[in-house]
C-alpha angles and dihedrals in degrees: 000000000000115000119253128218108228127168113290115270131200109261112243099232091167089071092060101067112154128201113216092193093057117106088227113097115256092239090055091049089051091047092054091048092051092047090055091051091050098042093047090047091233082149116038120244109272094034116138121238120224116270115267091249093050094048092045090054093047094050098036092238133132115267091236088061090057093044091052093052093045092048092053091050091051090049092052093046100250093116135035121214121221126198109261094353139090119272117264132211115261119232100246128187115259092252123188116346127221111255111237112247092241095049124092110248117245107253115245120243110272120248119261119274088259089049092052089051090052093048092050097054120107122265108219108175100111130230126280118242096041106118106200149043103008102162115250095004114144123212105268092182089070095050115110097240091164091062091042093051092052092050092051092046092049092052092045092054095061107015107112092157093048097072098067135058098255101131104045093170091054144287108297094228092053093048090052091048093049093048090054093045094048093051095050098038105031106016092242112161112212147120121243089249090065093059119094120190115220137178093264133315093287090061088053092052091049093049094044091049090055093045100044107030136069122192109281096025116137122244121191109212136174118262115236088032147151108293093201091066091041089054092055093050093044093053089050087061098252126153108235118215119184129242101202113228128184139161096257105038102028118203115000097203098177095061106093117079102211128068109253129235088199136014121203120198141162098207103164095054113001112227115259103357098055097222125136125236113247122233094252089055092049092052091046090051093052091047091052091048091049093049094047094039086233132158119242122211109201108199105197093208111181090337092147094061109072121148101191113059126324125326109275120245118262121259086238088070089063097045115110101173101055096244100118115093112197118211125191140163141200092221094102097033095051119359133311097236090065086079096201121136134151145204132208110223133190109266096252094053093042090056092060102033095096090075092056093045091051089055098046099037090221098147128115127237111279093221092062091042092054092048090049090051089056091046089057101039095046091056098249094121096050091050091047092048092049091051094046093050088058093046094046092048089056093045092047091055093046092048092052092049094050094046091047090052100040103032104023092128095049107034135041112194118220118242092244114185098200145011137063094267135057136203118241112200112215122224117254114286098031115112112217095206091055091047092051091051092048090047091051089057086059094049093257119131116206129156120230111235091217092072090064088066120080109156106024136050109293125238116224113237147108130254105220126192113206103170100088095051126088120209096276093047091048093053093046092044093052090049090053091046089051089053090050091053091048089052091050091051092046092242122152120261113274114253094216144355124274115231115271133206 
């Protein structure tokens, strides 16, 4: 707005009180006072402000302090400078008004339908300070952080190309290292160019849902199944149809009625049940996908941790038509806060994925990727994985023994074949939501099995992570879980502990 030229007004010096003991700089205090005078129209638009010398004398401040405040007001458009004259107040629009305290606030515009879907999805990242049984949590105390710190420091000291966003699909050395690891450990057949590094597996699901699904498309998904993946497909507008899974019958792949656009499975270690997909089911799955011309997302959840025999090969190793997209993460192998996952894409899609990644920003820091590449290629990860398999096997056995002794009447543990968590089925009449809430009040984090069901009748149980707990923590955690179950059943507090293994 152009400045006006009203009649001169007395300048309200009383509104420019400054506090010399305040940590805020004097020029900022003066700036805020002048903004209030201008915004409240205490001085009319077009009014001249005092000269910097005059105002400095009146307030007992240095002239540079006044000049600094005036310059900021000119920069932001509150004042207009004039050659050889004092600055004047600009005629500004009224702008937003303060709502009177007694008035009802005007409701904000609602989010979009997609936004409402996003806001309604579950948050499943646990709560800090709870010391036992968070599902899927690895033992961070056993991670070689000394080695990791040296690798990061080494890369940071001479990594000029690692501080930008040059390789949005992933650091080349890490992609090469992952390709080699996947072939030897999981039988995955791919070139490094097919690997895309993401900020965890969930980022991969979100990106794949956007790339592969249109609103109304059908997704076949395990039930019970991973609600993080379901959330990504739901927000993309997909219709979710369940593939029933249970301990006895496995995957019932002929259940849904509509041909899928996408099929999501966790075949190596079904989440949350921990069972492994049999060969006949794998072949049936690939035949269905071929017939329907559907994509398959193979989430290799906990596939590295198998306690009976060797880890089974990935379904991707059997795919001949390039429709299986393999998704993995280092959250369980190393630590969740690393936030590095990956997916193996068909060559055609991999060649174009950089455009999508540039739009979404779902790519991990190159510095951490380079350090992780060194961690793999120098043999640290294989040694760490070998050690953790031994530790987790011992903890798994101890956990099962303590639960069988202490909670044999309330919980039946599933005979899970893989993974660093186990399902405990609750006896009839025990509500898993209530138990999880009572456990949380005792600093125990468990996940109710019922929330993994969306379309069929839920089974009552708890998903229990044992890997991050040593023997003492396991015993104490089971005692607290027993107390939570007693509270849920309305039973009196136990007078003493029962002996544990």
